N, C-alpha and C positions, 0 to 999 in steps of 0.2 A: 350575175350582179361584181366587177372586178374591187373593193372598196382600198379609198382613200389611204394613200398614206400620210405622214405624215409630216411635216416643211417644215425643215433648218429658212433662214433667216435670209440664208443667202447660196449664189451657182452664179455656173456657167451656162453660153448661151451651147458654148458645144462642151457637152461634161468632156473633161480634156485632162486637169488638172485630179491630183486626188486634194482630197478636203479637209480637213481638223474645225471640228466645230467648236473649238475651244477658242483655236488661231486664228480662223476664216483660211481661203481660198490660202494654199500654203507657196504657188507659184502663180499671182494675177499675169504675169507678161504675158504681153499677146503681140503678134506679127503677123504682118499680112500676105499672106501665100500670095505663090505667084498662084493667078488663076485667067483663064479668061470671065468667066460666070462671078460678077463681082461679088453676086449671093452667098457663095463657096468662101471669102475669104474676107468676111466681117466676122470675129471673134468678140461677140458682143457678152456683158457680163450684167448682172445683176444683183445687187450689194442692197437687201433692205436695213435700216436701222432700224434701231431701239433703243432710244437711250432711258435714261434713271431720273429721279429729280434730280436738278444741280448739274446733270451733266450735259458734256456738252457734246458734239457728233467727230468732232475733232481735228476738222479740216476749213477750211478759206475756199473759195469761189472768189475769181476774178475774172476780167476779164481784158483781156492785154495788147496794146499796139505791136504790130506785126503777126500775133498770135490768133486764128480764130477761134468761135464754139467760150464753151464757157466749164475753165478747166479749174482740174483740183490743184489747191496752195498748197505745199507746209501741211500736209496729213504725223499728226501726231504719233509720236514713234507708242506703239500699245493700247494709240484710243480708238474706240469704238468704227472709226474709222480704218484704221491702219489694219483692223480686225476682222474685219469683213469683204477689205481687198482692195481698198482706192486707194492709188497709189499716185505721182507725181507726175502731173498733167495730160493725167485723164479729160476725159473732156464727160460733161452732160451732156447725155440727148434727148432722157424722157426721166423725168420728176413725178412721182406716183400714174407711169403707164398714161402719163402726158408728153406731147415728141414739144421739146423746149429750143434744139438746135437755134432753129430761126425765132426765138423771144428776146425782147427787150431786153437785155441784164438786169435790170431792174424787179421786172417779173419772174423773172427765173431763181433773185433773192425773195421775191416773198411769198412765192411758191412752195419751197424750201424751208420760211419762217412757221408760215402756216399751217405747215403740215406736222405740228404738236411734237409729240415725242418717238412720233414712229414716221419713216420714209421711203419707198422705193424708188432708185436710181439707175437708171441704164446707161452703161460704161461702154463709153471705146477705150485700148488706145492710147494715147498723141499720138505715134506716131502712124500706126492708120487712120486716125483721124484727119491726117495732114494729108497722106495720098489720097484718099478719098474725097478729096476736096480738091487735089493741084488731078486729081484724072476727073470731075467735074461728075462728081455721081450723086443719083438723091441719096443724102442717106433714111429721108423718113417712108420715102417707097422700098428702102434696102431692108426696112426693122421685121421683123414680125408680124403677121393681120393675126390679133386675136378682139373677141369682145371684152370690153372691161365688165366687170362683177354690176350688176344697178340697184341701186341704193332706192328703195319705193315706200310712198308711203300709204297707206291702206286702210279708210274710214271704215267701218259699219255698216253696215246697210239692215233691211227689216229681215233680211233671211242671210245678213253672216256677213263675213268678209269674202267669201264670190273663190275659194280654193279650196283642196287635200294635198294632207302629202300623204308619200306612200315611202314604204322602204321595206327592205328584203330582210326577213321575221331573221331574231338574233343580233344582227348588226346594227351596229352603234356607229350613227356619225350619217348616212344614208336616208335624203330624202330629198324626194323629188316632186314637182309641184303640179297642180295637176288647174286651169282654173277653167274659174266657170264662165263661159262667154257674155260680155258687159256688166259683168259682177262687179264688183267695187275695186279684184284682184287687176283683173283686167286694166280697166280705167287709169288706176294710176302704175302701171306699165308693168305689170310679170308677167313674161312670161309663160308660157305654158310647156309641160314638160320641164324647166331650168330646174338645179340643182338648187336648197335653203341650205345658207352659209352661216348666215344668222336670224337673230332673234332680237328685236329689239335690241339690238346692239348687241348679243351677245351668242358666243359661237353656237353653233351645234356639234362639233365635231365629236364630239366623246357623250353625247345623248344617243338613249335609248327613244324608243315609237313611245310610251308611254308617257316617258321627262317632255316627249315634249310637246303632245300630245294634250296633257298637261298645262300643260306653261301657255298652250293657247286658244283656251278656256279660261286662264285667270288674267291673258292680255287683254287690257279699254284701247278701245278708238282713240284716238290712232294706234296703227301697231307695224314699225317700220321693218319692214324684212329687206337682205341684203341676196339674193342669189343673182346665177351663174346660165350662161346655156350652155348644155354638158361637150360641145366643141374644146370652149376657151379653156373652160377646167384642166378639162383633158391640158389644151398648154401647160396651167401657169404648173401643177400637176409633176409633168413628167420637166420642170424645169427648176421644182422646187424654188416657185416663187407665193410667198408668204403670202394668202392674199386677206387683206384686213378691208374695215370700211372705209381707209383713205384712202385708196383705190379705184370709189364707186363712178359709173356717171352716176350723177343727180341730176342729170337734164329734165324726169321726169316727177323730182320732187315739184309742192304745188308752193315751198318757198324760197325767197332767194334774199339775199342778201343786198340792201340798198346802202346807194351812196348821197349823200347829204350835203352839198356846197353851198355853204353858208356867211353873206357878207351882216356883218354885227350894222344892229336899228340904232337911232337915238338910246330908241327904250330895254335894246340887249339884243339879243336874241330870241328871247323868248320861251325858254320851259324850265326844269325841275331838274337837277340830277340827285336822281337817288339811290342812297347803293340799298339795295334786296336779297335776301335767301331765297332763293329759287328750285325748283329743280329737288335734286337729290342732296339737301341742305348745301349747293353753293351760295355763290356771293357774288354778285352783280350789279353793271351801275346798269339802270334803269331809267328812260324819257318821261318825264311825267311834267302836268297842267302847261302844257301847248298850248301858249297865246293866240285866238285870231288871229289873223292878218299882221306878225309881225314873223321875223325871218323863217325861225324851224316853221313854222307850220306850210308854208309858202314853197318853200325847200323839200316836202311831204313827210314831216315828224309827226307820228302819231305815240298818241298816250301811250305807255306800256312799253315801245320798244326796247331791245336791250341795249345800248354802248356796244359794240364789238374792235372799232377803230378809232381812234383822233389820226389825222395828216398822214394817216399809209401805217401805222402804228398801232401792232394792236395793243387791247387794254384788257383784254379777256383777265391778265392778273397781276392787273396792273389794283393799287386800290383807289379809296376816294380819291382826297387827296392829290395822288400821284394824277388818277384824271382830266380832275378841276386842272390843276397845271397845266397839263397835255392843248387842254383845251383854250386856253385863258393867253399860249403863249404867245398868239400870235394876234393883236385885240383890235382884229380888223376883221378876221378872215377863217373862215375851219372848214375844216371837208370831215364828216363822220361816217362810219360805218354804222348800219345797226340791221334789226329782225324784228321784224314785228310777233307778238307775244305768243302765237301757234306754232311760227317755225323755230322760235328761241325754246319751244318745250318740247319739240319731235325733234333736233337735235341733242338735247342731254339727255330724250333716253335713248338716243341708242349711240351715244356715248362719242361723240363728237364734234369741234366746234365746226360752224357752218364754215369761219375763213378757211379753211381745206377746199370749197367747192367752188372759192368765191376765186374768179379769175384775173380780176382786174386789168378790162380792156381798155377802160381809158386810163390816163393818164390819171393820180391824185394830185392833188393844192401840190407843187414843191417837190412832184415826187420824182424829176432828173436828175443821174447823179452829179458832182459836182468830182471834177476830179483828188483824187485817191482820199475823198473822204465820205461817211454816214450821208446817203438819200436821205428824206424822212420816212420815200418806199420801202426801202430796207431795214427788214422791222430784224433791232435786238433782242439777243434772247434774254428770257426777262426772269427775274428764280426769285422774285418774288413772294415769300408765301402766304404772308400775315394779310390779312385786308384790318382796316377803317369797324371805331365800333360800330350796332346795329346803327338805321335807323338815320344814318351823315345824308344831310342834303345836301344841297347848292344851291341857289338861283341864283344862273344865271344872266340876270338882267344888269350883274353889278359893271365895268368900268374896270376892277383893278387887274393891273397887271401883273402877278412875281415875275420874278429873275426866272431863266428860262433855264431847268435843269439839263444839263447834256450828260450825266451819270453814264446811262443810260448806252456812251454812243462808243462802241469798243473796233472802230472800224483804225483800221491802219494806213500809215500814209507809205501810199508807193508811185516810183520816180514813173512805170509805163505806163499804169495804168488801175483797174479798181480792184473793190476785192475787201472781201464780206465774209468773216468768220462762223462760224457753226460748229 
């Protein structure tokens, strides 16, 4: 069995140019060769961007009149995006292995914003994109075919978790999963014979079999497994794409982000917003004391739900007072994104934001962008690190409406389209 090699942060679909790990792709310029077969003409690039706290990715995403697609603009020299090979005029075809070329612009912005600190972009040179469109090629069909890694939540039953792991003797990080038919792992969607990539959000790339076995025995229920089939693992490895949980197919998970749309009644919305510690010491905003018969309960809110977003903006890193201000920005209505308590615990366990997997298929309240300005659905990078003191609570029955805080709005006026910085 061949051992997996290390995975650098960026790659090209066709390994044609020299790669400098420090500076990124030395020559990212692409051309569309004369070829009767379009599959041989497209040269895609995969760019994996992982930023540090307080750092931006270093590019703007634009939608322009007269130019199709989602355009990369204003790549800052020396930035993360520049070092990893993004260039002016590139078009984004996929975000975290999800095809977005035919997706509404604000939804693409949402996917990038909600990806957090790291993201995988599949891009095509602007000239190649324009020519492909002129020839009426279906870009989605021309993309390479492979399966995304799968994120599974496996709950223990009286017989255990329902899978075994094997590994070549003396080899680190190579673990094949054998699934017991109709057992917990099988029911959770773990494919038999798949490779194990992460256990509870921790990469097993450098683990010995003994260490993995110890971690499995210590794991509580449920556990989070990131797995991938052998053929798709080969594709990612050959093209030097770093596999992370953010790339996963989450369709097998029993949890989902819920959208609650509420109109304020005479007695308010009918819930208490409270800042609490959860998981590994993080602090978040939780919904408590949901009043029977009031708008919150009618919208589907449950006691213990964790608040993730307000009117299309993430509040996972916003303090209590800032979150209250966002909820009260409109005195008549609000749209919240929430996840239940069990889902919150699971995503905290695997170290991912639930918003990474929220596809935002339905437009949020006020989500359609206006010309040259920030849409409420287009999340702004929030670098606030502090939180309000413990046990803060705000009862949202009152009718006060503080001034709207637009300090987070970092959009730029442009004459011919929509633009968002990342």
